[in-house]
KEKE-3310 file (N, C-alpha, C; in steps of 0.2 Angstrom, whole numbers, plus 5000, padded with zeros to 4 digits):
npx = (5310:5320:5313:5306:5317:5321:5309:5310:5322:5318:5308:5315:5324:5325:5326:5341:5348:5362:5369:5379:5376:5366:5370:5372:5364:5358:5369:5375:5366:5366:5380:5380:5373:5381:5390:5403:5398:5392:5403:5409:5399:5399:5412:5413:5403:5410:5421:5415:5406:5411:5408:5395:5384:5383:5371:5362:5367:5365:5351:5348:5353:5344:5331:5334:5335:5322:5316:5323:5320:5306:5305:5310:5301:5289:5292:5293:5281:5270:5274:5277:5286:5293:5291:5279:5271:5271:5264:5252:5247:5244:5245:5252:5262:5270:5274:5281:5292:5298:5301:5310:5320:5327:5332:5339:5348:5356:5363:5368:5377:5388:5391:5394:5405:5414:5417:5424:5434:5441:5446:5454:5463:5470:5477:5484:5490:5494:5485:5471:5457:5445:5449:5450:5437:5430:5435:5431:5417:5416:5422:5412:5402:5407:5408:5394:5387:5385:5376:5378:5375:5382:5395:5395:5391:5402:5413:5408:5407:5421:5425:5418:5423:5436:5433:5428:5438:5449:5444:5438:5449:5458:5451:5452:5466:5466:5459:5466:5469:5457:5454:5449:5438:5430:5420:5411:5402:5389:5372:5365:5358:5365:5363:5355:5358:5348:5343:5355:5357:5346:5349:5360:5355:5346:5356:5362:5367:5357:5348:5342:5345:5340:5327:5331:5333:5324:5326:5339:5337:5329:5339:5346:5338:5329:5313:5296:5287:5294:5307:5307:5313:5326:5328:5326:5337:5347:5346:5348:5361:5367:5364:5370:5383:5385:5382:5393:5403:5400:5401:5415:5420:5415:5423:5435:5435:5432:5443:5454:5452:5442:5439:5449:5454:5453:5444:5432:5427:5416:5419:5432:5438:5440:5451:5460:5459:5464:5478:5480:5478:5489:5500:5498:5498:5504:5513:5508:5495:5488:5487:5480:5467:5463:5461:5451:5441:5440:5435:5423:5417:5417:5409:5397:5395:5396:5386:5374:5375:5372:5360:5350:5346:5338:5327:5323:5321:5311:5301:5299:5295:5283:5275:5273:5267:5274:5280:5291:5301:5306:5319:5325:5327:5339:5345:5338:5334:5330:5336:5350:5350:5349:5360:5370:5365:5368:5382:5388:5382:5383:5396:5398:5395:5407:5415:5408:5403:5390:5374:5364:5350:5347:5353:5345:5333:5336:5339:5327:5318:5325:5325:5313:5312:5315:5305:5294:5297:5295:5282:5275:5278:5272:5259:5257:5261:5251:5240:5228:5223:5234:5245:5240:5236:5240:5257:5263:5273:5271:5266:5276:5284:5276:5277:5291:5291:5283:5290:5301:5295:5291:5304:5310:5302:5304:5318:5317:5309:5318:5329:5323:5320:5333:5337:5329)
npy = (4805:4796:4784:4787:4787:4774:4768:4773:4767:4753:4753:4757:4747:4729:4722:4716:4715:4720:4734:4730:4717:4716:4714:4702:4688:4693:4697:4685:4678:4686:4685:4671:4670:4676:4670:4661:4663:4676:4684:4682:4688:4702:4705:4703:4713:4725:4723:4723:4735:4745:4756:4757:4750:4752:4757:4746:4737:4743:4744:4730:4727:4734:4727:4714:4717:4720:4708:4700:4706:4704:4690:4689:4697:4690:4679:4685:4692:4683:4672:4660:4648:4650:4639:4634:4644:4642:4630:4634:4640:4630:4612:4612:4622:4617:4605:4608:4614:4603:4594:4602:4605:4593:4590:4602:4602:4591:4594:4607:4603:4597:4608:4619:4615:4612:4625:4630:4621:4625:4638:4634:4625:4633:4640:4630:4619:4606:4596:4588:4594:4587:4581:4592:4597:4587:4587:4600:4598:4589:4596:4606:4598:4594:4606:4609:4598:4596:4605:4617:4632:4645:4642:4640:4653:4660:4656:4659:4673:4676:4671:4680:4692:4690:4688:4701:4710:4706:4707:4720:4727:4724:4731:4744:4746:4747:4758:4770:4767:4769:4781:4787:4779:4782:4791:4782:4780:4785:4782:4770:4761:4751:4746:4731:4726:4723:4711:4706:4716:4715:4702:4705:4713:4704:4695:4699:4694:4684:4669:4652:4651:4663:4660:4654:4663:4666:4655:4657:4668:4664:4656:4666:4670:4680:4685:4689:4704:4715:4715:4719:4731:4728:4718:4725:4734:4725:4718:4729:4733:4721:4721:4732:4731:4720:4726:4735:4726:4719:4730:4733:4722:4726:4737:4732:4724:4735:4744:4737:4729:4735:4741:4733:4718:4707:4694:4688:4672:4661:4652:4648:4659:4668:4663:4666:4680:4683:4681:4691:4702:4700:4702:4716:4723:4718:4703:4697:4702:4694:4682:4687:4690:4677:4671:4679:4675:4661:4662:4668:4658:4647:4652:4652:4638:4634:4641:4636:4623:4624:4631:4627:4614:4617:4621:4609:4600:4606:4605:4591:4590:4597:4591:4578:4581:4583:4586:4595:4607:4623:4626:4614:4609:4609:4598:4587:4571:4573:4585:4582:4571:4579:4586:4576:4572:4583:4582:4569:4561:4570:4569:4560:4566:4574:4564:4557:4567:4580:4574:4578:4578:4580:4593:4601:4599:4604:4618:4622:4621:4629:4642:4647:4648:4661:4670:4663:4664:4678:4680:4672:4678:4691:4687:4681:4691:4700:4695:4697:4688:4680:4689:4699:4716:4726:4731:4748:4750:4741:4745:4750:4739:4730:4736:4734:4720:4717:4723:4714:4702:4704:4706:4694:4685:4688:4685:4671:4666:4669:4661:4648:4648:4648:4636:4626)
npz = (4980:4979:4977:4965:4956:4957:4952:4939:4934:4934:4924:4913:4912:4914:4931:4938:4926:4918:4909:4900:4898:4889:4877:4867:4864:4852:4844:4843:4835:4823:4819:4817:4806:4796:4784:4774:4761:4762:4764:4752:4743:4747:4745:4731:4727:4730:4722:4709:4708:4716:4729:4728:4733:4747:4752:4751:4760:4772:4772:4772:4784:4792:4789:4794:4807:4810:4808:4818:4830:4829:4831:4844:4851:4849:4857:4870:4873:4870:4877:4871:4861:4845:4837:4843:4840:4826:4826:4830:4819:4811:4805:4794:4794:4804:4799:4787:4793:4799:4789:4781:4790:4792:4779:4777:4788:4785:4773:4776:4786:4780:4771:4779:4787:4777:4773:4784:4784:4772:4775:4786:4780:4772:4781:4788:4779:4781:4784:4775:4766:4769:4781:4789:4789:4795:4808:4812:4812:4823:4833:4835:4839:4852:4859:4861:4866:4880:4883:4889:4890:4893:4891:4877:4873:4878:4870:4857:4858:4859:4846:4838:4841:4836:4822:4819:4823:4814:4801:4800:4804:4793:4783:4787:4785:4771:4768:4765:4751:4744:4737:4721:4722:4731:4726:4721:4730:4730:4731:4720:4707:4697:4680:4677:4689:4699:4705:4710:4720:4728:4733:4740:4750:4756:4761:4773:4787:4789:4792:4795:4809:4814:4819:4831:4840:4851:4860:4864:4871:4881:4888:4893:4903:4899:4900:4897:4895:4900:4895:4882:4878:4880:4871:4859:4859:4860:4847:4839:4841:4837:4823:4819:4821:4812:4800:4799:4798:4786:4777:4778:4771:4759:4757:4756:4744:4735:4737:4733:4721:4713:4697:4691:4682:4690:4697:4709:4715:4722:4737:4737:4732:4742:4748:4738:4738:4750:4748:4738:4747:4755:4746:4742:4754:4766:4771:4783:4784:4775:4783:4793:4787:4783:4796:4800:4790:4794:4807:4805:4797:4807:4817:4811:4810:4823:4829:4822:4826:4839:4840:4830:4834:4845:4839:4832:4843:4849:4839:4839:4853:4852:4842:4848:4859:4871:4888:4891:4899:4893:4897:4897:4885:4878:4883:4880:4871:4858:4854:4855:4846:4834:4834:4832:4820:4812:4812:4809:4798:4787:4784:4774:4763:4760:4755:4745:4737:4733:4731:4716:4716:4730:4733:4724:4731:4743:4740:4735:4746:4755:4749:4752:4765:4773:4768:4773:4787:4789:4785:4794:4806:4804:4804:4816:4826:4825:4830:4842:4851:4854:4857:4865:4868:4854:4851:4851:4843:4833:4820:4812:4813:4805:4793:4790:4790:4779:4768:4769:4766:4753:4747:4750:4743:4730:4729:4732:4721:4710:4714:4713:4700:4694:4699:4693)
capx = (5314:5324:5308:5305:5323:5321:5304:5312:5326:5314:5304:5320:5329:5323:5330:5346:5351:5367:5369:5384:5374:5361:5374:5374:5360:5357:5375:5376:5361:5368:5386:5379:5370:5386:5395:5408:5394:5391:5409:5410:5395:5401:5418:5411:5400:5415:5425:5411:5403:5414:5405:5388:5379:5382:5364:5359:5369:5361:5344:5348:5353:5337:5326:5336:5334:5315:5315:5326:5316:5300:5306:5311:5295:5284:5294:5292:5274:5266:5276:5277:5291:5291:5288:5273:5267:5269:5259:5245:5244:5241:5250:5256:5268:5275:5276:5286:5299:5300:5304:5315:5325:5330:5336:5344:5354:5361:5367:5372:5382:5393:5393:5397:5411:5418:5419:5429:5440:5444:5450:5459:5468:5474:5482:5488:5489:5497:5479:5467:5450:5441:5451:5448:5429:5427:5438:5426:5411:5417:5423:5406:5398:5410:5406:5387:5384:5383:5370:5380:5374:5386:5401:5394:5391:5409:5417:5405:5409:5428:5426:5415:5428:5441:5431:5427:5444:5453:5441:5438:5456:5461:5448:5455:5472:5464:5455:5470:5469:5451:5455:5444:5433:5425:5415:5406:5398:5383:5367:5362:5356:5367:5359:5356:5360:5343:5343:5361:5357:5341:5353:5365:5351:5344:5361:5366:5366:5350:5348:5338:5346:5336:5322:5333:5334:5320:5328:5344:5334:5327:5345:5349:5333:5325:5307:5291:5287:5299:5313:5306:5318:5332:5328:5327:5344:5352:5345:5350:5368:5369:5364:5374:5390:5385:5382:5400:5407:5399:5404:5422:5421:5414:5428:5441:5434:5432:5449:5460:5450:5438:5442:5454:5451:5452:5437:5432:5422:5416:5423:5440:5440:5442:5458:5464:5459:5469:5484:5480:5480:5496:5504:5497:5499:5509:5511:5504:5488:5485:5485:5474:5461:5461:5459:5444:5437:5439:5431:5416:5414:5416:5404:5391:5394:5394:5379:5370:5376:5369:5354:5345:5344:5333:5321:5321:5319:5304:5297:5298:5291:5276:5271:5272:5264:5279:5280:5298:5302:5311:5326:5328:5327:5346:5347:5334:5336:5329:5342:5356:5350:5350:5368:5373:5363:5373:5389:5391:5379:5386:5403:5398:5395:5414:5418:5405:5400:5383:5369:5361:5343:5347:5354:5339:5327:5338:5338:5320:5316:5329:5323:5306:5312:5315:5298:5290:5298:5293:5275:5272:5279:5267:5252:5257:5262:5245:5234:5227:5222:5241:5250:5236:5236:5245:5262:5263:5278:5269:5264:5283:5286:5272:5280:5297:5290:5280:5295:5305:5291:5292:5311:5312:5298:5307:5324:5315:5307:5324:5332:5319:5321:5340:5338:5325)
capy = (4805:4789:4779:4789:4785:4766:4766:4774:4762:4747:4754:4757:4741:4724:4721:4711:4715:4725:4737:4727:4710:4717:4713:4695:4684:4695:4697:4678:4676:4689:4682:4664:4671:4679:4665:4663:4666:4683:4687:4683:4693:4708:4707:4704:4719:4730:4722:4725:4741:4750:4757:4759:4746:4754:4757:4739:4733:4746:4742:4723:4727:4736:4722:4709:4719:4719:4700:4697:4709:4701:4684:4690:4700:4685:4675:4688:4694:4677:4667:4654:4648:4651:4632:4634:4649:4639:4625:4637:4642:4624:4607:4613:4626:4613:4600:4611:4615:4596:4592:4607:4605:4587:4591:4607:4600:4586:4597:4612:4600:4597:4614:4623:4612:4613:4632:4630:4617:4629:4643:4631:4622:4638:4642:4624:4614:4599:4592:4589:4598:4582:4580:4598:4597:4582:4590:4606:4595:4585:4601:4609:4593:4594:4612:4610:4592:4596:4609:4622:4638:4650:4640:4641:4660:4663:4654:4663:4680:4676:4671:4686:4697:4689:4690:4708:4714:4705:4710:4727:4729:4724:4736:4751:4747:4748:4764:4775:4766:4770:4786:4789:4774:4786:4794:4777:4779:4788:4776:4770:4754:4750:4742:4724:4724:4723:4705:4706:4721:4712:4697:4708:4715:4698:4691:4703:4691:4681:4662:4649:4652:4669:4657:4651:4669:4665:4650:4660:4673:4659:4654:4672:4672:4686:4683:4694:4711:4720:4714:4721:4736:4725:4714:4730:4736:4719:4717:4735:4733:4716:4722:4738:4727:4716:4730:4737:4720:4718:4736:4732:4718:4730:4742:4728:4723:4741:4747:4733:4726:4739:4743:4728:4712:4702:4692:4683:4667:4655:4652:4647:4666:4671:4662:4670:4687:4684:4682:4698:4707:4699:4705:4723:4727:4715:4695:4696:4704:4688:4678:4691:4689:4670:4670:4681:4670:4655:4664:4669:4651:4643:4655:4650:4631:4633:4644:4631:4616:4625:4634:4624:4608:4619:4621:4602:4597:4609:4602:4585:4591:4600:4585:4573:4584:4581:4591:4597:4614:4626:4626:4607:4607:4607:4591:4582:4566:4576:4590:4578:4568:4583:4588:4570:4573:4589:4581:4563:4559:4574:4567:4556:4571:4576:4559:4555:4573:4581:4572:4583:4579:4583:4600:4604:4599:4609:4624:4624:4622:4635:4648:4649:4649:4667:4673:4659:4667:4684:4679:4669:4683:4696:4685:4680:4697:4704:4692:4699:4682:4677:4694:4704:4722:4727:4736:4754:4750:4736:4747:4750:4732:4727:4739:4731:4713:4717:4724:4708:4697:4705:4705:4687:4681:4689:4681:4664:4665:4669:4655:4642:4648:4646:4629:4622)
capz = (4975:4978:4975:4958:4953:4957:4947:4932:4932:4933:4918:4908:4911:4919:4936:4937:4919:4917:4902:4895:4897:4884:4871:4867:4860:4845:4841:4841:4829:4817:4817:4814:4799:4792:4783:4769:4756:4763:4763:4745:4740:4749:4741:4724:4726:4730:4716:4703:4709:4721:4736:4726:4737:4754:4754:4751:4766:4777:4772:4774:4792:4795:4788:4798:4814:4811:4809:4824:4835:4829:4834:4851:4854:4850:4863:4876:4874:4870:4881:4867:4856:4838:4835:4846:4836:4819:4827:4831:4812:4807:4805:4788:4796:4808:4795:4783:4796:4801:4783:4779:4795:4791:4773:4778:4792:4782:4768:4779:4790:4775:4768:4784:4789:4771:4773:4789:4781:4767:4779:4790:4776:4769:4786:4790:4774:4782:4784:4769:4767:4772:4788:4793:4789:4800:4814:4814:4814:4829:4838:4836:4844:4858:4862:4862:4868:4887:4884:4894:4885:4894:4888:4870:4872:4879:4864:4852:4859:4857:4839:4835:4842:4831:4815:4818:4823:4809:4794:4800:4804:4786:4779:4789:4782:4764:4767:4761:4744:4741:4732:4717:4723:4736:4722:4719:4736:4729:4731:4714:4705:4690:4675:4677:4696:4704:4708:4714:4725:4732:4736:4745:4756:4759:4764:4779:4793:4789:4791:4799:4816:4817:4823:4837:4845:4857:4864:4867:4876:4887:4891:4896:4908:4897:4899:4899:4891:4903:4892:4876:4876:4880:4865:4854:4860:4858:4840:4835:4842:4833:4816:4817:4820:4806:4794:4799:4796:4779:4774:4778:4766:4753:4756:4754:4737:4731:4738:4730:4715:4708:4691:4689:4679:4694:4699:4715:4713:4727:4744:4736:4730:4748:4749:4733:4740:4756:4744:4736:4753:4757:4741:4742:4760:4770:4771:4789:4783:4772:4788:4797:4784:4783:4802:4800:4786:4798:4813:4802:4795:4812:4821:4808:4811:4830:4830:4820:4830:4846:4839:4826:4838:4849:4835:4831:4849:4850:4835:4842:4859:4850:4838:4852:4865:4877:4893:4892:4900:4888:4899:4897:4878:4876:4886:4877:4866:4851:4853:4854:4840:4829:4834:4829:4813:4809:4813:4806:4791:4782:4782:4768:4757:4759:4752:4739:4734:4735:4726:4713:4719:4737:4732:4722:4736:4749:4737:4734:4753:4759:4746:4754:4773:4775:4767:4778:4794:4789:4784:4800:4811:4802:4806:4824:4830:4824:4832:4849:4855:4855:4860:4868:4865:4849:4853:4847:4837:4828:4813:4809:4812:4800:4786:4789:4788:4773:4764:4769:4763:4745:4745:4750:4738:4724:4729:4731:4714:4707:4716:4710:4692:4693:4701:4688)
cpx = (5318:5319:5307:5311:5323:5315:5306:5317:5323:5311:5309:5323:5326:5328:5335:5350:5356:5367:5373:5381:5368:5364:5376:5370:5359:5363:5377:5372:5364:5375:5385:5377:5375:5391:5399:5404:5393:5397:5411:5406:5397:5408:5417:5408:5405:5419:5422:5409:5406:5410:5397:5383:5380:5375:5360:5361:5366:5354:5343:5348:5347:5332:5328:5334:5326:5313:5317:5322:5309:5300:5306:5305:5290:5286:5292:5285:5270:5268:5277:5283:5289:5288:5281:5268:5266:5264:5252:5242:5242:5247:5255:5263:5273:5278:5282:5292:5302:5304:5310:5321:5330:5335:5341:5350:5359:5366:5371:5378:5388:5396:5397:5404:5416:5421:5425:5435:5444:5449:5456:5465:5473:5479:5487:5487:5492:5491:5475:5460:5445:5442:5449:5440:5427:5429:5433:5419:5411:5418:5416:5401:5400:5408:5399:5384:5382:5377:5372:5380:5380:5393:5401:5395:5398:5413:5414:5407:5417:5429:5423:5420:5434:5439:5430:5434:5449:5450:5441:5445:5459:5458:5451:5462:5471:5462:5460:5470:5462:5451:5449:5437:5428:5419:5410:5401:5391:5378:5365:5361:5358:5363:5360:5358:5355:5343:5349:5360:5352:5345:5357:5361:5348:5349:5364:5364:5360:5351:5343:5338:5343:5330:5324:5334:5330:5323:5335:5342:5332:5333:5348:5344:5329:5318:5302:5292:5292:5305:5313:5312:5325:5333:5330:5334:5349:5352:5348:5358:5371:5370:5368:5381:5390:5385:5390:5404:5407:5402:5411:5424:5420:5420:5434:5441:5435:5439:5455:5458:5446:5442:5448:5450:5451:5445:5437:5426:5422:5420:5430:5442:5442:5449:5463:5464:5464:5476:5485:5482:5487:5501:5504:5499:5505:5508:5507:5497:5484:5482:5479:5468:5458:5459:5452:5439:5435:5434:5424:5413:5412:5410:5397:5390:5392:5388:5373:5370:5372:5362:5348:5342:5338:5326:5318:5318:5312:5299:5295:5293:5283:5272:5269:5269:5268:5279:5287:5299:5307:5318:5329:5329:5334:5349:5343:5337:5336:5335:5348:5356:5351:5357:5371:5371:5367:5380:5391:5388:5382:5393:5404:5398:5402:5417:5415:5402:5393:5378:5365:5354:5343:5348:5348:5334:5329:5337:5331:5317:5319:5327:5317:5306:5311:5308:5293:5291:5294:5285:5272:5273:5273:5260:5252:5257:5256:5239:5233:5226:5229:5245:5246:5236:5242:5250:5261:5268:5277:5268:5271:5286:5283:5275:5286:5296:5287:5285:5299:5301:5292:5299:5312:5308:5302:5314:5322:5313:5313:5328:5329:5320:5328:5341:5334:5325)
cpy = (4799:4784:4780:4786:4777:4764:4767:4769:4755:4747:4754:4750:4735:4723:4715:4711:4721:4728:4732:4720:4710:4717:4706:4690:4686:4695:4690:4676:4679:4686:4675:4665:4674:4673:4666:4666:4673:4687:4688:4688:4700:4710:4708:4711:4725:4730:4725:4732:4746:4750:4759:4756:4747:4754:4751:4736:4736:4744:4735:4723:4729:4731:4716:4711:4718:4712:4698:4700:4706:4694:4684:4693:4695:4680:4678:4690:4688:4672:4660:4654:4649:4644:4632:4638:4646:4634:4628:4639:4636:4619:4608:4617:4621:4608:4602:4612:4608:4594:4596:4606:4598:4587:4596:4605:4595:4589:4603:4609:4599:4604:4619:4621:4613:4620:4633:4627:4621:4634:4639:4628:4627:4641:4636:4619:4607:4594:4593:4592:4593:4581:4586:4599:4593:4585:4596:4603:4592:4591:4605:4605:4594:4600:4613:4604:4593:4601:4615:4629:4643:4648:4642:4649:4663:4662:4658:4670:4681:4676:4677:4692:4696:4691:4697:4712:4713:4708:4717:4730:4730:4730:4743:4752:4748:4755:4769:4774:4767:4775:4788:4785:4778:4789:4789:4776:4782:4782:4776:4762:4753:4745:4735:4721:4723:4717:4704:4710:4718:4706:4699:4710:4709:4694:4694:4699:4687:4673:4659:4650:4659:4666:4655:4657:4668:4660:4653:4665:4669:4658:4660:4674:4679:4684:4688:4700:4716:4720:4716:4727:4733:4721:4719:4732:4731:4718:4723:4735:4727:4717:4728:4735:4723:4720:4733:4732:4719:4724:4736:4727:4721:4734:4738:4726:4729:4744:4743:4731:4730:4742:4739:4723:4706:4700:4687:4679:4662:4656:4652:4654:4669:4669:4665:4677:4688:4685:4688:4703:4706:4703:4713:4727:4724:4707:4694:4697:4698:4683:4681:4690:4682:4668:4673:4677:4664:4656:4665:4662:4647:4646:4653:4642:4630:4636:4639:4625:4617:4627:4630:4618:4610:4619:4614:4599:4600:4607:4595:4585:4593:4594:4579:4575:4582:4587:4592:4604:4617:4625:4619:4605:4605:4601:4586:4577:4569:4581:4587:4574:4572:4586:4582:4570:4578:4586:4575:4561:4564:4573:4563:4560:4574:4571:4558:4561:4574:4579:4578:4584:4582:4590:4604:4605:4604:4616:4627:4625:4628:4641:4651:4650:4656:4671:4669:4662:4673:4684:4677:4674:4689:4694:4684:4686:4702:4701:4693:4693:4679:4682:4699:4710:4723:4732:4742:4754:4745:4739:4748:4743:4729:4730:4735:4724:4713:4718:4717:4703:4698:4704:4697:4682:4682:4685:4673:4662:4664:4663:4649:4642:4646:4638:4624:4625)
cpz = (4973:4975:4967:4954:4952:4952:4940:4930:4930:4926:4912:4906:4916:4925:4935:4930:4919:4910:4897:4894:4891:4877:4871:4862:4853:4841:4839:4835:4823:4815:4814:4807:4794:4790:4777:4763:4756:4762:4756:4741:4741:4745:4734:4722:4726:4724:4710:4702:4713:4727:4734:4731:4745:4756:4755:4758:4772:4778:4774:4781:4795:4795:4793:4805:4815:4812:4816:4830:4835:4832:4842:4854:4854:4856:4870:4878:4874:4875:4878:4863:4849:4835:4837:4842:4829:4820:4827:4824:4808:4807:4798:4789:4799:4804:4790:4786:4797:4795:4781:4784:4794:4785:4774:4782:4789:4777:4771:4783:4786:4773:4773:4786:4783:4771:4778:4787:4776:4770:4783:4786:4773:4774:4788:4785:4775:4782:4777:4771:4771:4779:4792:4794:4795:4807:4816:4816:4821:4835:4840:4840:4851:4862:4864:4866:4875:4888:4888:4889:4887:4891:4880:4869:4873:4872:4858:4852:4857:4849:4835:4835:4837:4824:4814:4818:4817:4802:4794:4800:4797:4782:4781:4786:4774:4763:4763:4753:4740:4735:4728:4718:4727:4732:4720:4725:4736:4728:4723:4712:4698:4686:4676:4684:4701:4708:4713:4720:4730:4736:4741:4751:4760:4763:4770:4785:4794:4788:4795:4806:4818:4821:4830:4842:4851:4862:4868:4872:4882:4891:4895:4902:4906:4896:4901:4895:4894:4899:4884:4874:4876:4873:4859:4854:4858:4850:4836:4835:4837:4826:4814:4816:4814:4800:4793:4796:4788:4775:4773:4773:4759:4751:4754:4747:4733:4731:4734:4723:4710:4703:4688:4685:4683:4697:4705:4714:4718:4733:4743:4734:4736:4750:4744:4735:4746:4753:4741:4741:4755:4752:4741:4748:4764:4771:4777:4788:4779:4778:4793:4794:4784:4790:4803:4796:4790:4803:4810:4800:4801:4817:4818:4810:4819:4832:4828:4824:4837:4845:4836:4830:4843:4845:4834:4837:4851:4846:4837:4848:4857:4846:4843:4859:4872:4882:4895:4893:4895:4890:4899:4890:4876:4879:4884:4872:4859:4850:4852:4848:4834:4828:4831:4821:4809:4808:4808:4799:4786:4780:4776:4762:4755:4755:4745:4735:4736:4729:4723:4716:4726:4737:4729:4727:4742:4746:4737:4741:4756:4756:4749:4762:4775:4774:4772:4785:4794:4789:4791:4805:4810:4805:4813:4828:4829:4826:4840:4853:4857:4859:4864:4865:4860:4851:4849:4842:4832:4821:4809:4808:4806:4793:4785:4787:4781:4767:4763:4765:4755:4743:4745:4745:4731:4723:4729:4724:4710:4708:4713:4703:4690:4694:4695:4681)
residu = (MET:LYS:GLU:GLU:ARG:GLN:LEU:HIS:THR:THR:LEU:ASP:GLN:PRO:ALA:GLY:VAL:LYS:LYS:THR:SER:ILE:ILE:GLY:PRO:GLY:LEU:ILE:VAL:ALA:ALA:THR:GLY:VAL:GLY:ALA:GLY:ASP:LEU:VAL:ALA:ALA:LEU:VAL:ALA:GLY:THR:ASN:TYR:GLY:LEU:VAL:PHE:LEU:TRP:ALA:ILE:MET:ILE:GLY:ALA:ILE:LEU:LYS:PHE:VAL:LEU:ASN:GLU:GLY:VAL:GLY:ARG:TRP:HIS:LEU:ILE:SER:GLY:LYS:THR:ILE:LEU:GLU:GLY:TRP:HIS:LEU:MET:GLY:LYS:TRP:ALA:THR:GLY:TYR:PHE:GLY:VAL:TYR:SER:VAL:ILE:TRP:GLY:PHE:VAL:TYR:GLY:ALA:ALA:GLY:THR:ALA:SER:CYS:ALA:LEU:ALA:ALA:SER:ALA:LEU:PHE:PRO:GLN:LEU:SER:LEU:THR:ALA:TRP:ALA:ILE:ILE:HIS:GLY:ILE:LEU:GLY:LEU:VAL:LEU:VAL:TRP:SER:GLY:GLN:TYR:LYS:ARG:PHE:GLU:HIS:VAL:MET:ASN:ILE:LEU:ILE:GLY:ILE:MET:PHE:ILE:THR:VAL:VAL:GLY:ALA:ALA:ILE:LEU:VAL:LEU:PRO:GLN:LEU:GLY:ASP:VAL:MET:GLY:THR:ALA:VAL:PRO:ALA:LEU:PRO:LYS:GLY:SER:LEU:ILE:TYR:ALA:LEU:GLY:LEU:ILE:GLY:GLY:VAL:GLY:GLY:SER:LEU:THR:MET:ALA:SER:TYR:GLY:TYR:TRP:LEU:GLU:GLU:ASN:LYS:TRP:LYS:GLY:SER:SER:PHE:LEU:SER:ALA:VAL:ARG:TYR:ASP:SER:ALA:VAL:ALA:TYR:PHE:VAL:THR:ALA:LEU:PHE:THR:ILE:SER:LEU:LEU:VAL:LEU:GLY:ALA:GLY:LEU:LEU:PHE:GLY:THR:ASP:VAL:THR:ILE:SER:GLY:GLU:LYS:GLY:LEU:VAL:ASP:PHE:ALA:GLY:ILE:LEU:GLY:ASN:GLU:LEU:HIS:PRO:ALA:VAL:ARG:TYR:LEU:PHE:LEU:VAL:GLY:PHE:TRP:ALA:ALA:SER:PHE:THR:SER:VAL:LEU:GLY:VAL:TRP:ASN:GLY:VAL:PRO:TYR:LEU:PHE:ALA:ASP:PHE:ILE:ARG:THR:VAL:ARG:HIS:GLN:ARG:ILE:PRO:ASN:GLU:GLU:LEU:SER:LYS:SER:LYS:ALA:TYR:ARG:PHE:TYR:VAL:LEU:TRP:LEU:THR:PHE:PRO:PRO:MET:LEU:LEU:HIS:ILE:ILE:GLY:LYS:PRO:VAL:ALA:LEU:ILE:ILE:ALA:TYR:GLY:ALA:LEU:GLY:ALA:ILE:PHE:MET:PRO:PHE:LEU:ALA:ILE:THR:LEU:LEU:TYR:LEU:LEU:ASN:LYS:LYS:LYS:TYR:VAL:GLY:ALA:ILE:ASP:ARG:GLY:GLN:LYS:TRP:SER:ASN:VAL:GLY:LEU:ALA:VAL:SER:ILE:LEU:LEU:PHE:ILE:VAL:LEU:ALA:VAL:ASN:GLU:LEU:MET:ASN:LEU:PHE)
# end
């Protein structure tokens, strides 16, 4: 009987992994993908449509779970990184990522720190937006430069806790004011809102850093198919929390602004909304929300500063055929070069503004990354020569990936049409 219990434990959960430790890498991926733009989108949805789009947030969380689980499963079953998988598909896939990562890193280095600066400046207006942006970029560099993943993970968990407690806490305070708005919770698709709804689905915790998940699994020593259940649990918890966070923002917009003439526009609108919270509830709630806004912005920056350099370092290792172990990537020259690339060149954009041509190129490349990720995962996870016997759950994964591909292609086409 004792031996049977030991065998059962081994099958359910990898040796040496505590239940509480199976909450970590996925939550970091999801939190990194939730930036100021997602906060704005959810608030605007609540302001314009009440609680109608609860269904869109939940579908978005499910699809991101499928993508995140797919990235993790590829790493565990194939024993290869996602960059190595792309390279197996041809030089076109590796080349696309190389070009995209350089342009994306330059522009995001400015955009991400600018979002942090907006929140920090609202809390402490003594410093300018440019000064706060530079401070956050350098702070991100300092926290990841040594390559100590556990320190990064600890800081991220603290920030995630702050953003969750502050925003969800504010939403709980607003619940009594929902009143008749509760009647809008019936799933529907108001006229002219299809693209908006698809955008809300596509924005629930999704970004380039989803491809970094495998490297964070490596840092946690999660290797081999025995960790599949752990990855699924981890991803499920991560996107459940993300959905709850996004729904809280929907509730805030619906509870305070639905049916009014007030509009939320851009990241500056988050600062304005914090003022509305302060007036409607209590001045302290204004600061509560601004702290949550800052934490959400800085988790995105810090997650990118740590996660995307893994991808770039792996890209350099792959194209140069270098023999650098996965666990040494965070200490490689290529990793540190990309951290510097995220931090210092984008500072110029805070001073001279964002050149139109660069923004167009960034938007065009960025619009097709998520469908690129979904398409490549669908291909790689169904090739027996890479993953061996196809997992029984692959059928449902294929359905989720196929739906994701259709969704992201529609969003990509819409984005490109808006750009050009």
